[in-house]
C-alpha positions in Angstrom: 94.1 146.0 68.1 92.2 143.2 69.7 93.1 140.6 72.3 91.3 137.4 73.2 91.9 135.9 76.6 91.0 132.3 77.2 90.6 131.4 80.9 90.2 127.8 82.2 90.3 126.2 85.6 93.7 124.5 86.2 93.9 120.7 86.0 92.9 119.2 89.3 90.5 122.0 90.2 86.9 120.7 90.4 84.7 122.1 87.7 81.0 121.8 88.9 79.7 123.7 85.9 81.5 121.4 83.5 80.2 118.3 85.4 76.7 119.7 85.1 77.1 120.2 81.4 78.5 116.6 81.0 75.6 115.2 83.0 73.0 117.2 80.9 74.6 116.0 77.6 74.3 112.4 78.8 70.6 113.0 79.7 70.1 114.3 76.2 71.5 111.1 74.7 75.1 112.2 74.0 76.8 109.3 75.8 80.2 109.8 74.2 81.2 112.7 76.4 83.5 111.6 79.2 84.4 115.0 80.6 83.7 118.7 80.2 85.8 121.7 81.4 84.0 125.0 81.2 85.9 128.3 80.9 85.4 131.8 79.6 86.6 133.9 76.7 87.2 137.6 77.1 87.6 139.9 74.1 89.3 143.2 74.5 89.3 146.0 72.1 92.6 147.8 72.8 93.9 151.3 72.2 97.0 151.7 70.0 100.1 151.1 72.0 98.6 148.5 74.3 100.8 145.4 74.1 100.7 141.8 75.2 102.5 142.6 78.4 99.7 145.0 79.3 97.1 142.3 78.7 99.1 139.8 80.7 99.1 142.4 83.6 95.3 142.7 83.2 94.9 138.9 83.5 97.2 138.7 86.5 95.4 141.5 88.3 91.7 141.0 87.4 90.7 138.8 84.5 91.9 135.4 85.9 92.1 134.0 89.4 95.7 132.7 89.0 95.4 130.5 92.0 92.9 128.2 90.3 92.8 129.4 86.7 95.2 129.5 83.8 94.9 131.8 80.9 96.1 132.2 77.3 96.4 135.5 75.4 95.9 135.9 71.7 96.7 139.2 70.1 95.3 140.2 66.7 
């Protein structure tokens, strides 16, 4: 079983990496980008019996800084 965790900064938290990407895109001539939020994707290859609650616990304890980040888990 696999799980994909999408981690993003919460709304209202400054995203300097996203702003740097937005600025660089503008410098390359892509003027239609008004904002960029950069996050991370974590793919987990799970042992049988590992469930979404286990992955949520992983996110809460290590994979996401829940003070400033939100996350979404997809199981497949």
